[in-house]
Every structure is written in C-alpha cells, then in structure tokens.
C-alpha positions, 0 to 999 in steps of 0.5 A: 162376364157375359159372352156378349160383354167379353166379345165386345171387350175383346173386339175393342182390345183387338183393334187396339193391339192392331193399332199398336203394332201398326204404329210401332209403339212399345209393347208396354204402352198397351196396358197404359191404353187399355186399363181403366184409370178408375172404376166404381161398383155401387149398391143402390138401395131404394124404397119401392112403391110397394114399400119393399127395399130393393138393391140395384148395381150401379157402375162407372168406369173412367177409362182415360182422361189424358186428353181432357175430362172423362166423358161418357153415357149413363145406361139403364139396362138389365144387361149392364155390368162393369165389363160392358161399361168398361168396353164402352168407356174405352170406345169413348176414349178413342172416339173423342181422340179421333174427332179431336174433341178435348175429352177422355172416355168413361161410361156408367150405368145401372143394372135395371129395366127402367120400364119396370119402374114407376117414375118415383122409383126411377127418380129415387134410383137416379138420385141415389146413383148420383150421390154414389158417384158425385165425388168422381164426376165434375165439370172438369173431371167427368161429364155423364150423358144419356145412353140406352135407357136414359134420356134428357129427363134422366140427365135433368135428375142427375144435374139437380141432385149433383147441384144439391150437393155442390151448387147449381152446375148445369155443366155436370151432364150433357144431353139435358133438356134445352130448358135447363142449359141443354144444347139445340141439336143434341138429340139428333146429333148421333144420327146426323153425324152418321149420315154426314159420314155416310154421304161423304164416303158414298161420294168418295167411293162413288157408291149410289150416285146422287141418291144412294139407296139406304137401309137403317136398322133401328129407328130410335134416336140414332136411326130416325135422325140419320134417316131424316138427314139422309133424305135432307142430303138426297138419299133414298131410305128403302127400309127402317126397323124397330124391335117390332120389325121392319118396313121396306119399299123399293121405291123409298119411304116417306120418312116425314109420314113415318115420323108423324105416325110414330109422333101420334102413338103409332109404330113403324108397322102402321105405315101403309105403303111398305112390306114388312120384313124382320130385322134379320132380313132388313140387313140383307136387302139390296141397297147401296148403304146399310146403317145398323143403328140399334144394338151390338153384334148384329153383323156376324159370321152368320150374315156377313157373306150375304150383305149386299150393301157396299158401304156400312155405316155403324150408327150403333156401338160395335154392330160388327163382330170381329170375324164378320169385319174380316169377312166384309173386308175380304168381300170389299165392303167399306165400313165407317167404324162406330168410333167415327160414324156415331161420334156426333153425340159426343161432338154436340155434348162438347158444344153443350158443355162449352156453352154451359161453361161460357154461359153462352147459348148457340143457335141450332144452325151453328150447332149443326154447322160446327157438327158437320165441320168436325165429322167431316174433318174426322172422316177426311183424316180417316179416309186419307190415312186408310188410302195412304196406308192401304188399310181399312177405315176402321184400322185408320181410325184406331191408328189416328186415335191411339197416336193422338192418345199416346202423344198426350200420355207422353206429353203429360209425363205419365211414362217418365 
C-alpha cells in the first residue's frame, strides 16, 4: 500500500474513531462502520492499437449501503489502487449521510493514465470494466459517477455497455451527458456547493465582510465552478492555479476572462493581468479564505503554520493531513471539511438519479435552488453541532454522519 493511500485511509479511520468516542458508541460498531461490505479487483484485458494485448487493474469498493444504494465515482489514474478506492468509498458513505441524501458510499477505478490511450482503447477499457462489474451495480444497487480521469463521456460508455446487457438504463450512472439523461448543473455542482458552504461560514464567522478574498488551488471542474459561484455571491477571487502553476492579483482576477482564455485553448498562465505563483506559494497568500480544490495532502506540517487564511474550504478530498489539521485547529483556523464542502456533486447526482427514475427533467434553476437548500441544511446542522459541542467543523460533521449511519444500521437489524 502506497504511503499516500495509507495516510488517506488512516486519516478517515481516525475521524471515525474520534466520532465513535465522542458519540459514546459501542466499541464493536467500529468494524461495522469501517469495513467495506464488498470489493472486487478485476484484470481487464484489451487489444491496443498496435495489436498487442495489455492487462489493466480495475477496482470497485462498495463500502456501506445501510442508508441507500451504493454511490460513488469512477477514477482512471495511474496511482489508483484498492486501498485508495476503499478510503474514497468510505468518505462517500459519510458524505451522503451528512447531507442526508438516501445513498451509501462506494468508489471504483482503473489503474491507467487515460491520456496515454487512444479513444478506441479508452472505450474498450471502459466497456471491459463495465462488463466486469455489471453484476455489482444497478439503479437500486450501486450507481457510479465521474471522478478524476473520467467524464460525462466515460459515463455514457458505461451506461451504453450496461444497457446492452440489461436494457436501456440511464439511471445506472450519474454525471452523464444531458442528452442521455444527465442533469443540468451536475458538472458545476461540486464547486458550487463548496462556494455556498464557504459563503455561509464567512458570514457566520464574520470573515472578509461583504467581499471576502478567496484563493483557490486547482482550476479544474471543482475549482473553476467554485470561482464562478464565489464571484456571483460577491467574493473577490485573488488567485487560482492548475498543474502548470498559479496566477495572483491582489485586486482580484477577472474569472470570466480566465474562462474565455481557457475555452479558447489557452492556460491560466496566458491571463495577462496577474503575477505568476507556484501552487505551494498560492497556499500561503494573504487571503480570508483558502479553497484547496485539486488533490489530497497539500496542506501538511510543512506549511500549516504559514497559512494566512482564517477559513479553509476543502473542495478536494482530504487536502489536509491529520497533523496539519491539529496545527490549524490550535491556530484557530476554521475548516469546512471535504465531506461537506464537496458534497454538491453527490447531491446533484441524487437529483439526476431521481430524474431518471421518475422520467422527469428538472430545470437548471430548480437544480441550483435545491442544491443550495441541501448544502445549507448540512452546513447549518454541522455549524450548530460544532458550536454546541465545542468541537471543530470536521468533528461535528463526522459526529452527525456516523450517528445517522449507525441509526440506519440499527434500524435495519444488522446488529440483532
């Protein structure tokens, strides 16, 4: 198990252990909550364009479905493995419980760099993966979604392959193209949810006044949509970044202009009215709010004591290490945890699934309105719990999630 995967799993389990102790639950509930219900590792053989055969490793970890069907993304990445998949599946279980949507948690993926494959090879690999797990998934069993290295197009291929076996089944995946039953607003939802939670926290904590200054690490699907929503709500975005580096302007960036440049094939570094900064430097900029929205473990013991932002919104999964979390807590920095901050994606996935089941399409305005309502409810419950119990937002979020999950396990009679 790679050290990064081990740290991610250990970090999640540490939060579970803390919640179990805080809630006064029986010790034997721990394994019931932590251990995945079912997992599969598959060897996926496809014919490459040069005529050779190549075998890839595929995974699906179904963590817990006490509160509803398994739900979780499908990641195509060279570092994907079962341990990483397991940790992300567990996070999804707690995320769905915290925002109170009727799903459990799962995660899947293939150990591959999708950029190294042709479209034909990628289609073949996706279809092979779908055939290998089709008996485990289903509209009322397990509903995959996009994640790192996958997209709406990937979900369309999964839907088509599953439908070839089981009949037309648009609800088998979420995050698919709108033309094939996808939901309006799905691709923007993780970032919008993060910005909504960040805005609410800034108001409650009186951080940044009417126009808090925000720094966003990562300008992919999450970071870019968060930036647009922050600006829409009156914030000033000072800096954003990609894997190439970041851009910074103390007076604020023109997000619409950045989007125009990127849509025309440029990069963030082509934006003219900003200084260039590294991703490491961006995290330490003077700002009211920091939104790490790219990868795991970017806030560590090496930089936690230098972060100037008083509010961190975790747009990415586990961007803060366990040790850094303690440092930031001691410094009085408030963190909106990932299981709340980036829950917008699974919330709108729930909307998409409901639309597919009902065969009834929602407008974008309805999707965004319902998203805001659910994220605000999750935030209010977490903030209130944290305040009343004198704990951090992360501790409060896990307490709420595990209390709801445990209650579902007990009501279903698993422990009888």
